[in-house]
C-alpha positions, 0 to 999 in steps of 0.5 A: 639801384644802378644796373650791373647789366650795362645799358644805354639811355633811350629818349632825348636829353632831359626826357627821362630814359629807359635802356635796352641792356646786355641781357636783351631786356629793358634794364633801366627806368628813369621815366617817372620824375624822381623814379630810378628803377632797375629791371632784369629778366624781362626780354623786350623781343620775342621770336615765333617761327610758326603759329604752333610754336610758343614765343621764344624770348631773345636773350642770347647774343652779343651786345654793343653800345657807343652813344647815341647807339647800341644794339644786340646781335641775337643768337637763336637755334629756332630759325636760320634767319640772322636777327639783330636790333639797333636802338638810338635816340635823335641827337641833332647837332645845334638842335636842342629842341628835337634832341630833347624829344621823348622818342626812341627808335628800334631798327630790327634787322633780319637776314635770310642766308638760305635758299628757301623763304623764311617766315617769322614773327617778332613781338614786343610785349606791351607789359614791358612798358605798362609794368614800368609805370602806373597804367591801366593795361586794359586801355590798349588802342590799335592805331590804324595806318597814319600819314598816308599809310606810312605808320601804324601801331598801338597806344597804351594810355592810363589814368586821366589820359583815358577817362578824365579822372584826376591826374596822379603821378605816374600816369601817361601814355606810350606809343609804338609805331611801325613803318609797313613795307612789302613782306612786313605785317603789323598786328596787335595781339590782345593776349601774349605769353600770359601777359596782361597787355598783349603785344605789338607783333611784326611778321616778316616773310623773307625771300631767299637771301633777302635782308629787311630792316624794320624801324619801330618808333617808341614815344611817350608822354608823361606830364609830371 
């Protein structure tokens, strides 16, 4: 079940792993103890340039990886904005405790090379994560700004994490958090591209010749 689309593990040492692969999606799932799955055809990032257009999966471009980082330079005709993403996990020399945390970071890079403002929305469908494990996808919780307004996002929970029902293997929770900044708006959509769990969306307003980098944190808790 090893992937023929290359990818690099995301999350700390011994914490399980997913991987953003060369097809633009999550290609590996080693989150649930003893579970080793491979996925294709599920883009992790979608692009929308206006409210009337349908979200477009970002699947074309150039993939690179050099542990502990990997990334994707996307190619799309939908916008002149240059888009890329870098993913990495915290690897801290002589610090095994933090290096083993189940945390990963996506940095979305957007550069506007034109002389006109550009408006676009980058979305991460939540069912890309809820499909990996046994969750109740209806338990999506918007998290208001935390830490003095420095982060906001969404938590998806399942099983006993929600209502105290007996624990079963594969139940847990994941969180996506974004650091807001000028020109960046965070939103949680209840429905997205016919998916059951909605999406975390980040809307960018780029001034002429402006470049933005938006960090998106991913964390999980699976008490297997």
